Steps between C-alpha positions, in 0.01 A plus 500: 500500500211407722569285802301223333732506196806489725349213697426309177873524418567310822552758774335441836313780680800537733735542203267752335479697825878509531540598134261799533582583866143468624342280767427141398144540627443779244621272222267222616209745515570621146533145370172399667313798357655445157382138501130573550241346270465699175140597584613642835797687349274642229246614759776663703639681193150628412438618856223246567716342771690700759844417639359339817287266289799411283700423816217273618510310169880472525456286814372217281745356248234302312417700185182301427372565851580872467305512173202312645484719810538822298215400269271384784558811713449735204163335428397548862639855509720398795841546342700657782803405707301345787286269289787417262724398789223302669415311180862430404664411831222507758462736790781481753247382759377214275856400408616494863197294608537255212877464548451437871240234424678333207855566631778666307675166450193338339454802274865491392492121458211551257715739293404836649757763586498803728654819366558842648259770389734727302286804569428447871780412740263346756330240284584165355276361230418150387576432137181303440199592712283261296727211603484610864118516489485155336724351770286656774179361347655155459609501865154615612333226293727240658407625847130477407549146366683400819219639715239301307720189527517560877121482520381854438169508312641755254775757458514745210706797392312823568472584129292182456244608762185699423497877538432605856674204659697737724177592676395144575428471867638216705305183510337476842591198707226248547322488835671305775420132474244368740599244766362216289699614191831515689 
């Protein structure tokens, strides 16, 4: 029996681990790898995907998202563990920044979950990086709207600004008013 077949009969990962006298984490890793999208499993079997890449795909439980990312990265010839992980669950830096901004509670209230990375003991991963990004953008838009409502001439998200906006210089202050203009 595979662990997946035993799990489908109703056993939990803890029960499977006890039954086969192996660590529960190993069972969870095997179940995650065995549940990859068919296109990813096929690529792994053929040798087109290495174990590290398969582990990166296993961090995302959404089969459709795995398939989409696999196809997109293959077209761009960027199918490796780094890019797969970044596309599926975001970079740890981006996730930490977004979670700090959005808050863990808001993310979980919107249906997101945080899971332990089964292949790295130091990392936790968000279950839905797309949801986290959407929540961050919505919060940023609200802040921009509030600034405009408070009297700012304009406030936009940086992706709405023209290229090169980071190099805009500061607007010089006008000359001091003359005595008659005070």
